[in-house]
C-alpha positions as CSV (number, residue, x, y, z in Angstrom):
1,M,-33.4,22.7,-25.8
2,P,-30.2,24.9,-25.4
3,V,-30.1,23.9,-21.7
4,R,-30.2,20.2,-22.6
5,R,-27.4,20.6,-25.1
6,M,-25.3,22.6,-22.6
7,F,-25.8,19.9,-20.0
8,K,-24.7,17.1,-22.5
9,F,-21.7,19.2,-23.5
10,L,-20.7,19.7,-19.8
11,V,-21.1,16.0,-19.0
12,G,-19.0,15.2,-22.1
13,V,-16.2,17.6,-21.1
14,T,-16.2,16.3,-17.5
15,V,-15.9,12.7,-18.7
16,V,-13.1,13.5,-21.1
17,L,-11.2,15.6,-18.4
18,C,-11.6,12.9,-15.8
19,T,-10.5,10.0,-18.0
20,S,-7.6,12.1,-19.5
21,Y,-6.3,12.8,-16.0
22,A,-6.4,9.2,-14.9
23,C,-5.1,7.9,-18.2
24,G,-2.4,10.6,-18.4
25,D,-0.8,9.4,-15.1
26,P,1.1,6.2,-15.7
27,G,1.3,5.5,-12.0
28,F,3.8,3.3,-10.2
29,R,3.8,-0.3,-9.0
30,M,6.1,-2.2,-6.7
31,R,6.0,-5.9,-5.8
32,P,7.3,-7.7,-2.7
33,I,10.5,-9.7,-3.5
34,G,10.5,-13.4,-2.8
35,W,6.8,-13.7,-2.1
36,D,4.5,-16.3,-3.7
37,K,2.5,-15.0,-6.6
38,I,-1.2,-16.0,-6.0
39,S,-2.7,-14.0,-8.9
40,N,-1.8,-11.4,-11.5
41,N,-1.3,-8.6,-9.0
42,E,-1.3,-10.3,-5.6
43,W,1.4,-12.0,-3.5
44,S,1.5,-14.0,-0.2
45,K,4.0,-15.0,2.3
46,Q,3.8,-17.2,5.4
47,F,5.2,-15.9,8.7
48,G,5.0,-18.9,11.0
49,D,1.6,-18.8,12.6
50,F,0.0,-16.2,10.1
51,S,0.3,-15.1,6.6
52,I,0.3,-11.7,4.8
53,Q,-1.1,-11.0,1.4
54,S,-0.4,-7.9,-0.6
55,R,-1.2,-6.2,-3.9
56,G,2.1,-4.5,-3.6
57,I,2.6,-0.7,-3.4
58,E,0.9,1.2,-6.2
59,G,-0.5,4.6,-6.9
60,L,-0.6,7.5,-9.3
61,I,2.5,9.6,-9.8
62,G,1.0,12.5,-8.0
63,H,0.2,10.6,-4.8
64,D,1.8,11.7,-1.6
65,S,0.8,8.7,0.6
66,I,2.0,5.1,0.6
67,D,-0.1,2.2,1.7
68,P,1.5,-1.2,1.2
69,N,-2.0,-2.8,1.3
70,L,-0.9,-5.6,3.7
71,Q,-3.6,-8.1,4.7
72,V,-3.0,-10.3,7.7
73,R,-4.7,-13.7,7.3
74,S,-5.3,-16.8,9.4
75,N,-3.7,-15.5,12.6
76,S,-4.3,-17.5,15.8
77,K,-3.0,-14.8,18.1
78,P,-3.7,-11.0,18.3
79,I,-1.3,-8.8,16.3
80,L,-0.2,-5.3,17.3
81,V,1.9,-3.1,15.0
82,E,4.5,-1.5,17.4
83,S,6.4,0.4,14.7
84,A,6.7,0.6,10.9
85,S,9.6,2.1,8.9
86,L,10.0,2.7,5.2
87,I,13.6,2.4,4.1
88,T,14.6,3.9,0.8
89,A,17.8,4.9,-1.0
90,T,17.3,8.5,0.3
91,G,16.5,7.7,4.0
92,T,14.1,6.1,6.5
93,L,10.6,7.3,7.1
94,P,8.6,6.4,10.2
95,G,5.1,5.0,9.4
96,R,1.8,6.2,10.8
97,I,0.0,3.4,12.6
98,Y,-3.7,4.2,12.5
99,G,-5.4,1.2,13.9
100,D,-5.7,-1.1,16.9
101,V,-4.9,-4.7,17.7
102,I,-5.8,-7.2,14.9
103,P,-7.8,-9.9,16.6
104,P,-7.3,-13.6,16.0
105,S,-9.1,-14.5,12.8
106,T,-9.4,-17.0,9.9
107,S,-10.3,-14.1,7.5
108,S,-8.2,-11.1,6.7
109,Y,-7.5,-7.7,8.4
110,H,-5.8,-4.7,6.8
111,L,-2.5,-3.9,8.6
112,P,-3.1,-0.3,9.7
113,I,0.1,1.5,8.4
114,E,0.8,4.2,5.9
115,W,3.4,6.8,5.1
116,V,2.7,10.4,4.0
117,V,5.5,12.1,2.1
118,E,6.3,15.8,1.7
119,H,4.2,17.5,-1.0
120,D,7.3,18.6,-2.9
121,R,8.4,14.9,-3.3
122,P,5.7,12.5,-4.6
123,A,5.6,8.9,-3.4
124,Y,7.1,7.3,-6.5
125,E,10.2,9.6,-6.1
126,V,10.6,8.7,-2.4
127,L,10.3,5.0,-3.1
128,G,12.7,4.8,-6.0
129,S,13.2,1.5,-7.8
130,R,13.7,-0.6,-4.6
131,C,12.7,-0.1,-0.9
132,E,12.0,-2.0,2.2
133,I,9.4,-2.0,4.9
134,H,10.5,-2.9,8.4
135,L,7.7,-3.9,10.8
136,L,8.0,-4.6,14.5
137,L,4.9,-6.6,15.5
138,K,3.8,-8.1,18.7
139,V,2.2,-11.5,17.9
140,G,0.4,-12.6,21.1
141,T,3.1,-11.7,23.6
142,Q,6.1,-12.4,21.3
143,P,7.9,-9.6,19.4
144,R,8.2,-10.3,15.6
145,D,10.6,-8.5,13.3
146,I,9.4,-8.5,9.6
147,R,11.2,-7.0,6.6
148,I,9.6,-6.8,3.2
149,E,11.7,-5.8,0.2
150,Y,10.0,-4.3,-2.8
151,E,11.0,-3.7,-6.4
152,K,9.5,-1.7,-9.2
153,Y,7.9,-3.7,-12.0
């Protein structure tokens, strides 16, 4: 029986520690400015021959990466991310593009971009209260310049 009690105790401590850590971090949230709200925490914007949906930029205070969670929808031409920049009050960070061409589709594809910040400056500090993502895309054979402004909420 002592082993069973010890096991229950350790499980209880683990659950308390895990939920305390997650609940103790208030996190951060940013939404795209000027986009159509399609649900409580989701926005959409039409860019001519395709649309992008997003849940905004969010994460825990301790995060050191930024993924804007952009989903390309209903594109009739292939889309390639040529460059991505994050512009904040303290500077401009080049994005990491980790995917290939997004094929034409009526469903959605995740835009393969992210930013990793220095460990001594967490993501929420780098972002501040407002920031902008600047994307240079190739839609079919045509270049497309997209800017997305975000604000804290």
